[in-house]
DRENDO-1510 file (C-alpha; in Angstrom, 1 decimal, always signed):
<recs>
REC; n; res; u; v; w
REC; 1; MET; +11.8; -88.1; -233.4 .
REC; 2; LYS; +13.3; -85.4; -234.8 .
REC; 3; GLU; +12.2; -84.2; -238.5 .
REC; 4; GLU; +14.7; -85.7; -241.1 .
REC; 5; ILE; +16.5; -82.5; -242.2 .
REC; 6; LYS; +16.0; -81.5; -246.4 .
REC; 7; LEU; +18.4; -79.8; -248.7 .
REC; 8; SER; +15.8; -77.5; -249.3 .
REC; 9; ASP; +15.1; -76.4; -246.0 .
REC; 10; HIS; +16.1; -73.0; -244.0 .
REC; 11; PHE; +19.2; -74.1; -242.4 .
REC; 12; GLY; +20.1; -71.9; -238.8 .
REC; 13; TYR; +22.6; -73.1; -236.4 .
REC; 14; ARG; +21.2; -75.7; -234.8 .
REC; 15; LYS; +19.7; -77.1; -238.0 .
REC; 16; LEU; +23.0; -76.9; -239.5 .
REC; 17; MET; +25.3; -78.5; -236.8 .
REC; 18; ARG; +22.6; -81.4; -236.8 .
REC; 19; PHE; +23.2; -81.8; -240.6 .
REC; 20; THR; +27.2; -81.2; -240.7 .
REC; 21; MET; +27.9; -83.0; -237.4 .
REC; 22; PRO; +27.6; -86.9; -239.0 .
REC; 23; SER; +30.3; -85.8; -241.4 .
REC; 24; ILE; +32.5; -83.9; -238.4 .
REC; 25; VAL; +32.2; -87.3; -236.6 .
REC; 26; MET; +33.0; -89.1; -239.3 .
REC; 27; LEU; +36.2; -88.0; -240.2 .
REC; 28; ILE; +36.9; -87.8; -236.6 .
REC; 29; PHE; +36.6; -91.3; -236.2 .
REC; 30; THR; +38.5; -91.9; -239.4 .
REC; 31; SER; +41.6; -89.9; -237.8 .
REC; 32; ILE; +41.4; -91.3; -234.5 .
REC; 33; TYR; +41.3; -95.4; -235.8 .
REC; 34; GLY; +44.7; -94.4; -238.0 .
REC; 35; VAL; +45.8; -92.5; -234.5 .
REC; 36; VAL; +45.0; -96.2; -232.9 .
REC; 37; ASP; +47.6; -97.7; -235.5 .
REC; 38; GLY; +50.4; -95.2; -234.5 .
REC; 39; LEU; +49.7; -95.8; -230.5 .
REC; 40; PHE; +49.9; -99.5; -230.6 .
REC; 41; VAL; +52.5; -99.4; -233.2 .
REC; 42; SER; +54.4; -96.9; -230.9 .
REC; 43; ASN; +53.9; -98.3; -227.7 .
REC; 44; PHE; +54.0; -102.4; -228.3 .
REC; 45; VAL; +56.5; -102.6; -231.5 .
REC; 46; GLY; +58.8; -99.6; -230.9 .
REC; 47; LYS; +59.9; -95.9; -232.1 .
REC; 48; THR; +61.8; -97.0; -235.4 .
REC; 49; SER; +58.2; -98.8; -236.6 .
REC; 50; PHE; +56.5; -96.0; -235.5 .
REC; 51; ALA; +58.3; -93.6; -237.6 .
REC; 52; ALA; +58.7; -95.9; -240.7 .
REC; 53; VAL; +54.4; -95.8; -240.4 .
REC; 54; ASN; +54.9; -91.7; -240.2 .
REC; 55; LEU; +57.5; -91.9; -243.4 .
REC; 56; ILE; +55.2; -93.7; -245.5 .
REC; 57; MET; +51.7; -92.7; -244.5 .
REC; 58; PRO; +52.0; -89.7; -246.4 .
REC; 59; VAL; +52.6; -92.1; -249.9 .
REC; 60; LEU; +49.7; -93.6; -249.0 .
REC; 61; MET; +47.2; -91.1; -248.7 .
REC; 62; ILE; +48.2; -89.6; -251.9 .
REC; 63; LEU; +46.5; -92.2; -253.6 .
REC; 64; GLY; +43.9; -92.6; -250.9 .
REC; 65; CYS; +42.8; -88.8; -251.8 .
REC; 66; VAL; +41.6; -89.9; -255.3 .
REC; 67; GLY; +38.3; -90.7; -253.5 .
REC; 68; PHE; +37.7; -87.9; -252.1 .
REC; 69; MET; +38.7; -85.6; -255.0 .
REC; 70; PHE; +35.9; -87.6; -257.2 .
REC; 71; GLY; +33.9; -87.5; -253.8 .
REC; 72; THR; +33.8; -83.9; -253.3 .
REC; 73; GLY; +33.9; -82.9; -257.4 .
REC; 74; GLY; +30.9; -85.4; -257.9 .
REC; 75; GLY; +29.6; -84.8; -254.9 .
REC; 76; ALA; +28.9; -81.4; -256.2 .
REC; 77; LEU; +27.7; -82.3; -259.9 .
REC; 78; ILE; +25.4; -84.8; -257.9 .
REC; 79; ALA; +23.9; -81.8; -255.3 .
REC; 80; MET; +23.4; -79.5; -258.4 .
REC; 81; SER; +21.4; -82.1; -260.6 .
REC; 82; LEU; +19.1; -82.7; -257.2 .
REC; 83; GLY; +18.7; -79.3; -257.0 .
REC; 84; GLU; +17.3; -79.0; -260.3 .
REC; 85; GLY; +15.5; -81.6; -260.1 .
REC; 86; LYS; +17.2; -84.4; -262.1 .
REC; 87; LYS; +17.2; -87.2; -259.7 .
REC; 88; GLU; +17.6; -89.9; -262.2 .
REC; 89; LYS; +20.8; -87.9; -264.0 .
REC; 90; ALA; +22.0; -87.3; -260.1 .
REC; 91; SER; +22.2; -91.4; -259.8 .
REC; 92; HIS; +23.7; -92.1; -263.1 .
REC; 93; ILE; +26.2; -89.3; -262.0 .
REC; 94; PHE; +26.8; -90.9; -258.5 .
REC; 95; SER; +26.8; -94.5; -259.9 .
REC; 96; PHE; +29.9; -93.7; -262.7 .
REC; 97; ILE; +31.6; -91.5; -260.0 .
REC; 98; VAL; +31.5; -94.9; -258.2 .
REC; 99; ALA; +32.6; -97.1; -260.5 .
REC; 100; PHE; +35.1; -95.1; -262.0 .
REC; 101; SER; +36.5; -94.7; -258.7 .
REC; 102; ALA; +37.3; -98.3; -257.5 .
REC; 103; ILE; +38.8; -99.3; -261.0 .
REC; 104; CYS; +41.0; -96.2; -259.8 .
REC; 105; GLY; +42.0; -98.2; -256.7 .
REC; 106; ILE; +43.0; -101.5; -258.3 .
REC; 107; VAL; +45.7; -99.3; -260.7 .
REC; 108; LEU; +47.0; -97.5; -258.1 .
REC; 109; GLY; +47.3; -100.3; -255.9 .
REC; 110; LEU; +49.3; -102.6; -257.9 .
REC; 111; LEU; +51.6; -99.4; -259.0 .
REC; 112; GLY; +52.4; -98.6; -255.1 .
REC; 113; ILE; +53.0; -102.7; -254.5 .
REC; 114; ILE; +55.5; -102.2; -257.3 .
REC; 115; LEU; +57.1; -98.7; -256.2 .
REC; 116; ILE; +56.9; -98.6; -252.3 .
REC; 117; ARG; +60.3; -99.5; -251.7 .
REC; 118; PRO; +62.2; -96.7; -254.3 .
REC; 119; VAL; +59.9; -94.8; -253.0 .
REC; 120; ALA; +60.9; -94.9; -249.5 .
REC; 121; MET; +64.4; -95.2; -250.4 .
REC; 122; MET; +63.9; -91.9; -252.0 .
REC; 123; LEU; +63.1; -90.4; -248.3 .
REC; 124; GLY; +65.5; -91.4; -246.9 .
REC; 125; ALA; +64.6; -95.0; -245.3 .
REC; 126; GLU; +67.3; -97.4; -245.1 .
REC; 127; GLY; +67.8; -100.5; -242.8 .
REC; 128; LYS; +64.8; -101.6; -241.0 .
REC; 129; LEU; +63.2; -98.2; -241.2 .
REC; 130; LEU; +63.1; -99.2; -245.0 .
REC; 131; SER; +62.0; -102.5; -244.5 .
REC; 132; ASP; +59.2; -101.6; -242.0 .
REC; 133; CYS; +58.0; -99.1; -244.3 .
REC; 134; VAL; +57.6; -101.5; -247.3 .
REC; 135; LEU; +56.1; -104.6; -245.3 .
REC; 136; TYR; +53.5; -102.0; -243.6 .
REC; 137; GLY; +52.6; -100.1; -247.2 .
REC; 138; ARG; +52.4; -103.4; -248.7 .
REC; 139; ILE; +49.8; -104.6; -247.0 .
REC; 140; ILE; +47.6; -101.1; -246.5 .
REC; 141; LEU; +47.7; -101.0; -250.7 .
REC; 142; ALA; +46.1; -103.9; -251.1 .
REC; 143; ALA; +42.9; -102.7; -249.5 .
REC; 144; LEU; +43.4; -99.4; -251.4 .
REC; 145; PRO; +40.3; -99.6; -253.8 .
REC; 146; PHE; +38.3; -99.9; -250.3 .
REC; 147; TYR; +39.9; -97.2; -248.3 .
REC; 148; ILE; +39.7; -94.6; -251.7 .
REC; 149; LEU; +35.7; -95.6; -251.7 .
REC; 150; GLN; +35.6; -95.3; -247.9 .
REC; 151; PHE; +37.1; -91.5; -248.9 .
REC; 152; GLU; +34.6; -91.1; -251.1 .
REC; 153; PHE; +31.4; -92.1; -249.6 .
REC; 154; GLN; +32.2; -90.0; -246.3 .
REC; 155; CYS; +31.4; -87.4; -248.9 .
REC; 156; LEU; +28.6; -88.8; -251.0 .
REC; 157; PHE; +26.2; -90.0; -248.1 .
REC; 158; ALA; +25.8; -86.2; -247.0 .
REC; 159; THR; +24.9; -85.5; -250.4 .
REC; 160; ALA; +22.6; -88.6; -250.7 .
REC; 161; GLY; +20.7; -87.2; -247.9 .
REC; 162; LYS; +21.8; -89.8; -245.1 .
REC; 163; PRO; +25.1; -88.2; -243.3 .
REC; 164; LYS; +23.8; -90.4; -240.1 .
REC; 165; LEU; +24.2; -93.4; -242.3 .
REC; 166; GLY; +27.6; -92.6; -243.1 .
REC; 167; LEU; +28.5; -91.8; -239.7 .
REC; 168; TYR; +27.6; -95.4; -238.6 .
REC; 169; VAL; +29.8; -97.1; -241.5 .
REC; 170; THR; +32.4; -95.1; -240.3 .
REC; 171; VAL; +32.2; -95.7; -236.6 .
REC; 172; ALA; +31.7; -99.7; -237.4 .
REC; 173; ALA; +34.8; -99.2; -239.6 .
REC; 174; GLY; +36.7; -97.5; -236.9 .
REC; 175; VAL; +35.6; -100.1; -233.8 .
REC; 176; THR; +36.7; -102.9; -236.7 .
REC; 177; ASN; +40.7; -100.8; -236.9 .
REC; 178; MET; +40.6; -100.5; -233.0 .
REC; 179; ALA; +39.7; -103.6; -231.9 .
REC; 180; LEU; +41.5; -105.7; -234.4 .
REC; 181; ASP; +44.7; -103.2; -233.2 .
REC; 182; ALA; +44.4; -104.5; -229.8 .
REC; 183; LEU; +43.6; -108.1; -230.8 .
REC; 184; PHE; +46.6; -108.2; -233.6 .
REC; 185; VAL; +49.0; -105.9; -232.1 .
REC; 186; ALA; +48.8; -106.1; -228.3 .
REC; 187; GLY; +46.8; -109.4; -228.1 .
REC; 188; PHE; +48.8; -111.8; -230.3 .
REC; 189; ARG; +51.9; -109.6; -230.9 .
REC; 190; TRP; +51.7; -109.7; -234.7 .
REC; 191; GLY; +53.7; -105.9; -234.6 .
REC; 192; LEU; +53.8; -104.2; -237.6 .
REC; 193; VAL; +51.7; -106.4; -239.6 .
REC; 194; GLY; +49.1; -106.6; -236.9 .
REC; 195; ALA; +48.6; -103.2; -237.5 .
REC; 196; ALA; +48.8; -103.0; -241.0 .
REC; 197; LEU; +46.2; -105.4; -241.2 .
REC; 198; ALA; +43.8; -104.2; -238.7 .
REC; 199; THR; +44.3; -100.8; -241.2 .
REC; 200; SER; +43.4; -102.3; -244.3 .
REC; 201; MET; +40.1; -104.9; -242.7 .
REC; 202; SER; +38.5; -101.7; -241.2 .
REC; 203; GLU; +39.4; -99.9; -244.8 .
REC; 204; LEU; +37.3; -102.9; -246.2 .
REC; 205; VAL; +34.3; -102.2; -243.8 .
REC; 206; GLY; +34.4; -98.8; -244.5 .
REC; 207; GLY; +34.5; -98.9; -248.8 .
REC; 208; ALA; +32.1; -102.3; -249.2 .
REC; 209; ILE; +29.2; -101.7; -247.0 .
REC; 210; PRO; +28.2; -98.8; -248.6 .
REC; 211; VAL; +28.4; -100.6; -252.3 .
REC; 212; VAL; +26.0; -102.9; -250.8 .
REC; 213; TYR; +23.7; -100.5; -249.3 .
REC; 214; PHE; +23.4; -98.6; -252.4 .
REC; 215; MET; +23.2; -101.0; -254.6 .
REC; 216; LYS; +19.7; -102.4; -253.4 .
REC; 217; LYS; +16.4; -100.4; -253.2 .
REC; 218; ASN; +17.3; -97.8; -250.1 .
REC; 219; THR; +15.5; -94.2; -248.8 .
REC; 220; SER; +18.4; -92.1; -249.6 .
REC; 221; LEU; +18.8; -90.0; -252.9 .
REC; 222; LEU; +20.6; -91.8; -254.6 .
REC; 223; ARG; +20.9; -95.4; -256.2 .
REC; 224; LEU; +23.7; -97.1; -257.7 .
REC; 225; THR; +22.1; -98.0; -261.2 .
REC; 226; LYS; +23.6; -98.9; -264.7 .
REC; 227; PHE; +24.9; -95.9; -266.3 .
REC; 228; ARG; +27.4; -95.2; -269.3 .
REC; 229; PHE; +31.0; -93.8; -269.7 .
REC; 230; ASP; +31.1; -89.8; -269.7 .
REC; 231; ILE; +34.3; -88.1; -270.4 .
REC; 232; ARG; +32.9; -84.7; -269.8 .
REC; 233; ILE; +31.0; -85.8; -266.1 .
REC; 234; LEU; +34.2; -87.4; -265.3 .
REC; 235; GLY; +36.4; -84.2; -266.5 .
REC; 236; LYS; +34.2; -82.4; -264.7 .
REC; 237; ALA; +34.1; -84.1; -261.3 .
REC; 238; ALA; +37.6; -84.0; -261.5 .
REC; 239; SER; +38.2; -80.3; -261.7 .
REC; 240; ASN; +35.3; -79.6; -259.1 .
REC; 241; GLY; +37.4; -81.7; -256.5 .
REC; 242; ALA; +40.8; -80.9; -258.0 .
REC; 243; SER; +41.2; -78.8; -255.2 .
REC; 244; GLU; +40.4; -81.4; -252.3 .
REC; 245; PHE; +42.9; -83.8; -254.6 .
REC; 246; MET; +45.6; -80.7; -254.7 .
REC; 247; ASN; +45.0; -80.3; -250.8 .
REC; 248; ASN; +45.5; -83.7; -250.3 .
REC; 249; VAL; +48.5; -84.7; -252.3 .
REC; 250; SER; +50.0; -81.5; -251.8 .
REC; 251; ALA; +49.3; -82.1; -247.7 .
REC; 252; SER; +51.1; -85.7; -248.2 .
REC; 253; LEU; +53.9; -83.8; -250.5 .
REC; 254; VAL; +54.8; -81.5; -247.7 .
REC; 255; SER; +54.4; -84.3; -245.0 .
REC; 256; MET; +57.5; -86.0; -247.1 .
REC; 257; LEU; +59.3; -82.3; -247.3 .
REC; 258; TYR; +58.5; -82.1; -243.5 .
REC; 259; ASN; +60.1; -85.4; -242.6 .
REC; 260; MET; +63.1; -84.8; -244.6 .
REC; 261; GLN; +64.1; -81.6; -242.6 .
REC; 262; LEU; +63.0; -82.8; -239.3 .
REC; 263; MET; +65.5; -86.5; -240.4 .
REC; 264; LYS; +68.1; -83.5; -241.2 .
REC; 265; TYR; +67.8; -81.5; -238.0 .
REC; 266; ALA; +66.3; -84.7; -235.2 .
REC; 267; GLY; +67.1; -87.4; -237.0 .
REC; 268; GLU; +64.4; -90.6; -236.7 .
REC; 269; ASN; +63.0; -88.9; -233.1 .
REC; 270; GLY; +62.0; -86.1; -235.4 .
REC; 271; ILE; +60.2; -87.7; -237.6 .
REC; 272; ALA; +58.4; -89.8; -234.6 .
REC; 273; ALA; +57.6; -86.7; -233.0 .
REC; 274; TYR; +56.3; -85.2; -236.3 .
REC; 275; GLY; +54.1; -88.2; -236.3 .
REC; 276; VAL; +52.4; -87.3; -232.5 .
REC; 277; VAL; +51.5; -83.6; -233.5 .
REC; 278; MET; +50.3; -84.8; -237.1 .
REC; 279; TYR; +47.6; -87.4; -235.8 .
REC; 280; VAL; +46.2; -84.8; -233.3 .
REC; 281; ASN; +46.4; -82.3; -236.3 .
REC; 282; PHE; +44.5; -85.1; -238.3 .
REC; 283; ILE; +41.9; -84.8; -235.6 .
REC; 284; PHE; +41.6; -81.3; -235.5 .
REC; 285; GLN; +41.4; -80.3; -239.1 .
REC; 286; ALA; +38.9; -83.2; -239.4 .
REC; 287; ILE; +36.8; -81.3; -237.6 .
REC; 288; PHE; +37.0; -78.2; -240.0 .
REC; 289; MET; +36.8; -80.9; -243.4 .
REC; 290; GLY; +34.1; -82.5; -241.7 .
REC; 291; TYR; +32.3; -79.4; -241.4 .
REC; 292; SER; +33.2; -78.0; -244.8 .
REC; 293; VAL; +32.1; -81.5; -246.4 .
REC; 294; GLY; +28.5; -81.4; -244.3 .
REC; 295; SER; +27.8; -78.4; -245.2 .
REC; 296; ALA; +28.6; -78.3; -249.0 .
REC; 297; PRO; +25.7; -80.0; -250.4 .
REC; 298; ILE; +23.9; -77.7; -248.5 .
REC; 299; VAL; +25.9; -74.9; -251.0 .
REC; 300; GLY; +25.6; -76.9; -253.9 .
REC; 301; PHE; +22.0; -77.5; -253.6 .
REC; 302; ASN; +21.1; -73.2; -253.2 .
REC; 303; TYR; +23.7; -72.4; -256.0 .
REC; 304; GLY; +21.6; -74.9; -258.4 .
REC; 305; SER; +18.2; -73.8; -257.6 .
REC; 306; GLY; +19.7; -69.9; -257.4 .
REC; 307; ASN; +18.5; -69.2; -253.7 .
REC; 308; LYS; +21.3; -66.8; -252.9 .
REC; 309; LYS; +19.9; -65.7; -249.5 .
REC; 310; GLU; +20.4; -69.1; -248.1 .
REC; 311; LEU; +23.4; -69.3; -250.2 .
REC; 312; LYS; +24.9; -66.3; -248.1 .
REC; 313; SER; +23.3; -67.3; -244.9 .
REC; 314; ILE; +25.5; -70.6; -244.9 .
REC; 315; LEU; +28.5; -69.2; -245.5 .
REC; 316; GLY; +28.1; -66.2; -242.7 .
REC; 317; LYS; +27.3; -69.0; -240.2 .
REC; 318; GLY; +30.1; -71.1; -241.5 .
REC; 319; ILE; +32.4; -68.5; -241.0 .
REC; 320; ARG; +31.4; -67.9; -237.2 .
REC; 321; ILE; +31.4; -71.9; -236.5 .
REC; 322; ILE; +34.8; -72.2; -238.0 .
REC; 323; VAL; +36.3; -69.1; -235.8 .
REC; 324; VAL; +34.6; -70.6; -232.1 .
REC; 325; GLY; +36.2; -73.6; -233.5 .
REC; 326; ALA; +39.8; -72.1; -234.2 .
REC; 327; PHE; +40.0; -70.9; -230.7 .
REC; 328; THR; +38.9; -73.8; -229.4 .
REC; 329; MET; +41.2; -76.3; -230.9 .
REC; 330; PHE; +44.3; -73.9; -230.3 .
REC; 331; VAL; +43.8; -73.6; -226.3 .
REC; 332; LEU; +43.1; -77.6; -226.5 .
REC; 333; GLY; +46.4; -77.8; -228.1 .
REC; 334; GLN; +48.1; -75.8; -225.9 .
REC; 335; VAL; +46.8; -77.6; -222.9 .
REC; 336; LEU; +46.9; -81.5; -224.3 .
REC; 337; ALA; +50.4; -81.0; -225.6 .
REC; 338; ARG; +52.3; -82.7; -222.7 .
REC; 339; PRO; +49.4; -85.3; -221.8 .
REC; 340; LEU; +49.1; -86.6; -225.8 .
REC; 341; ALA; +52.8; -86.7; -225.9 .
REC; 342; GLN; +53.4; -88.7; -222.7 .
REC; 343; VAL; +50.9; -91.2; -224.2 .
REC; 344; PHE; +52.6; -91.6; -227.6 .
REC; 345; VAL; +55.9; -91.6; -226.4 .
REC; 346; GLY; +56.4; -91.3; -222.7 .
REC; 347; TYR; +59.3; -94.2; -222.7 .
REC; 348; ASP; +61.7; -92.0; -224.3 .
REC; 349; LYS; +62.3; -88.5; -222.8 .
REC; 350; GLU; +64.4; -86.7; -225.3 .
REC; 351; LEU; +61.5; -87.7; -228.0 .
REC; 352; PHE; +58.8; -86.8; -225.9 .
REC; 353; ASP; +60.8; -83.6; -225.1 .
REC; 354; ILE; +60.9; -82.7; -228.7 .
REC; 355; THR; +57.3; -83.8; -229.4 .
REC; 356; VAL; +55.9; -81.3; -226.7 .
REC; 357; ALA; +57.9; -78.1; -227.7 .
REC; 358; GLY; +56.7; -79.1; -231.1 .
REC; 359; PHE; +53.3; -79.5; -230.4 .
REC; 360; MET; +53.2; -76.0; -228.3 .
REC; 361; ILE; +54.0; -73.9; -231.6 .
REC; 362; PHE; +52.4; -76.3; -233.8 .
REC; 363; SER; +48.7; -75.8; -232.2 .
REC; 364; CYS; +49.1; -72.1; -233.5 .
REC; 365; SER; +48.0; -72.8; -237.5 .
REC; 366; PHE; +44.5; -74.1; -235.5 .
REC; 367; LEU; +44.0; -70.5; -235.0 .
REC; 368; PHE; +43.9; -69.9; -239.4 .
REC; 369; SER; +43.6; -73.3; -241.0 .
REC; 370; GLY; +39.9; -73.6; -241.1 .
REC; 371; PHE; +39.3; -70.7; -243.0 .
REC; 372; PRO; +41.2; -71.8; -246.2 .
REC; 373; ILE; +39.4; -75.5; -245.4 .
REC; 374; LEU; +35.9; -74.0; -245.8 .
REC; 375; GLY; +36.9; -71.4; -248.6 .
REC; 376; SER; +38.2; -74.2; -250.7 .
REC; 377; SER; +35.2; -76.5; -250.1 .
REC; 378; PHE; +33.0; -73.5; -250.6 .
REC; 379; PHE; +34.3; -72.8; -254.4 .
REC; 380; THR; +34.1; -76.9; -254.8 .
REC; 381; ALA; +30.2; -76.7; -254.0 .
REC; 382; LEU; +29.8; -73.7; -256.6 .
REC; 383; SER; +31.6; -75.6; -258.9 .
REC; 384; ASP; +34.4; -72.9; -259.3 .
REC; 385; GLY; +37.1; -75.8; -259.0 .
REC; 386; LEU; +39.7; -73.1; -260.2 .
REC; 387; THR; +39.1; -70.7; -257.2 .
REC; 388; SER; +39.4; -73.9; -254.8 .
REC; 389; ALA; +42.4; -75.4; -256.6 .
REC; 390; LEU; +44.0; -71.6; -256.4 .
REC; 391; ILE; +43.5; -71.8; -252.4 .
REC; 392; SER; +44.8; -75.5; -251.9 .
REC; 393; PHE; +47.8; -75.0; -253.9 .
REC; 394; LEU; +48.6; -71.6; -252.4 .
REC; 395; ARG; +47.9; -73.1; -248.6 .
REC; 396; THR; +50.3; -76.5; -249.3 .
REC; 397; LEU; +52.7; -75.8; -252.5 .
REC; 398; VAL; +53.2; -72.6; -252.2 .
REC; 399; PHE; +53.3; -71.6; -248.7 .
REC; 400; GLN; +54.0; -74.8; -246.9 .
REC; 401; VAL; +57.0; -75.8; -249.3 .
REC; 402; THR; +58.7; -71.9; -248.8 .
REC; 403; ALA; +58.1; -71.8; -245.1 .
REC; 404; VAL; +59.7; -75.5; -244.4 .
REC; 405; LEU; +62.6; -74.4; -247.0 .
REC; 406; ILE; +63.3; -70.7; -246.0 .
REC; 407; LEU; +62.6; -70.7; -241.7 .
REC; 408; PRO; +64.8; -73.9; -241.0 .
REC; 409; VAL; +67.9; -72.1; -242.3 .
REC; 410; PHE; +67.3; -69.4; -239.7 .
REC; 411; PHE; +65.4; -71.5; -236.7 .
REC; 412; LYS; +66.6; -74.9; -237.5 .
REC; 413; LEU; +64.0; -77.6; -235.5 .
REC; 414; THR; +62.1; -74.8; -234.4 .
REC; 415; GLY; +62.4; -73.3; -237.9 .
REC; 416; VAL; +60.0; -76.6; -238.9 .
REC; 417; TRP; +57.7; -76.2; -236.3 .
REC; 418; MET; +57.1; -72.4; -237.2 .
REC; 419; SER; +56.9; -73.4; -240.6 .
REC; 420; VAL; +53.1; -74.7; -240.6 .
REC; 421; VAL; +51.7; -71.5; -238.7 .
REC; 422; VAL; +53.0; -69.1; -241.1 .
REC; 423; ALA; +51.7; -70.7; -244.0 .
REC; 424; GLU; +48.3; -71.2; -242.4 .
REC; 425; PHE; +48.4; -67.9; -241.6 .
REC; 426; LEU; +49.0; -66.5; -245.4 .
REC; 427; ALA; +46.5; -69.1; -246.6 .
REC; 428; MET; +43.4; -67.6; -244.5 .
REC; 429; ILE; +44.6; -64.5; -246.3 .
REC; 430; ALA; +44.4; -65.5; -249.3 .
REC; 431; THR; +41.0; -67.1; -248.8 .
REC; 432; ILE; +39.3; -63.7; -247.2 .
REC; 433; ILE; +40.7; -62.4; -250.6 .
REC; 434; PHE; +38.8; -64.7; -253.1 .
REC; 435; LEU; +35.8; -64.5; -251.3 .
REC; 436; VAL; +35.7; -60.7; -251.2 .
REC; 437; ALA; +36.2; -61.0; -255.0 .
REC; 438; LYS; +33.5; -63.3; -256.2 .
REC; 439; LYS; +31.1; -61.8; -254.0 .
REC; 440; LYS; +29.1; -60.2; -256.6 .
REC; 441; LYS; +29.7; -63.1; -259.4 .
REC; 442; TYR; +28.0; -65.8; -256.7 .
REC; 443; GLY; +25.7; -63.6; -254.7 .
REC; 444; TYR; +26.4; -65.0; -251.4 .
</recs>
């Protein structure tokens, strides 16, 4: 039996990967079971419904990323409290953050159900595309509180010292979604409703099981206890997690902009092709995100305890891991472009050709995207929410928006696919500049 890893340990490559692997697999599974929805919808319901899911999904993800904001931002505060030896304070912060997030989920879910139709219309949906957006979106929004908690606990299980348990919960949610997709969509032929129900029920599993676990006496570092409302803690958690929130919101807003550009240059086929590319992108980015989220508690703990030597070691190892992952993902992107497009949209030659061409260009972005993800998470763990937010802001709202507005003017559809490559390269350069500039301040 392997010895349990503690945040106070020295982390070599093997121990670092052992500790972060559950978070990596968690986020991969979360991405995969979202992909399964698209796979079943595309092949069993049709490309219009598939395009509808891809068109409305960024809106749903904006609302869900509240959980990621409080999970990363609150997790940094919790990890620092644990590093300072204040376990009771850590549990109080944990409990407050979880409760507030659930309330946010209820409020945002109700607002989303009311506003989903005008939002879909604003994105250019009409006719069957519009009705499918509204139908799918409202079913998903009914489960939004659990969606938010699921995102949040993916971060907080690692902070609680139980990354493997978080992995098991995520796998359970993923298997639930896959099985119900097969049953509802392929078996019962419930179409888009079946896909939405499968996703909602998987979110219920992913969000509710952790609540039950932490409410009871457990062997983790944290437990849900009585708490008091603390606006200071709320503000600090929100500011710490602002970069992750901005990163997710901005990415979703940019996805909407991409969809609008693709609708202009390639119509419904462009949106469907972008959906396939983004599904694979979610999985690959989940590897970078999973490592960054998994290593953040180690960074926060060592910063809180003043262990600058270990802090420097963790950053150096993280950069090397990202470099290896970046080249691996680029090669896989080039090799898998055609077979993945065949699986999703092989029934339509024009759509297949657009998807393959886009994938080949888009996969070049994997060479650069891991660096800003790691840098943003690293500064969040140091409670430097401003720097982290700046990296996210530049990466998405500045670089990607600028690129996707300008490049298509000269290169049309090819320019849309090129935009993310240019933006991720510029974001990598900005991240390197911030890491060098802050080196003396934090001693890494």
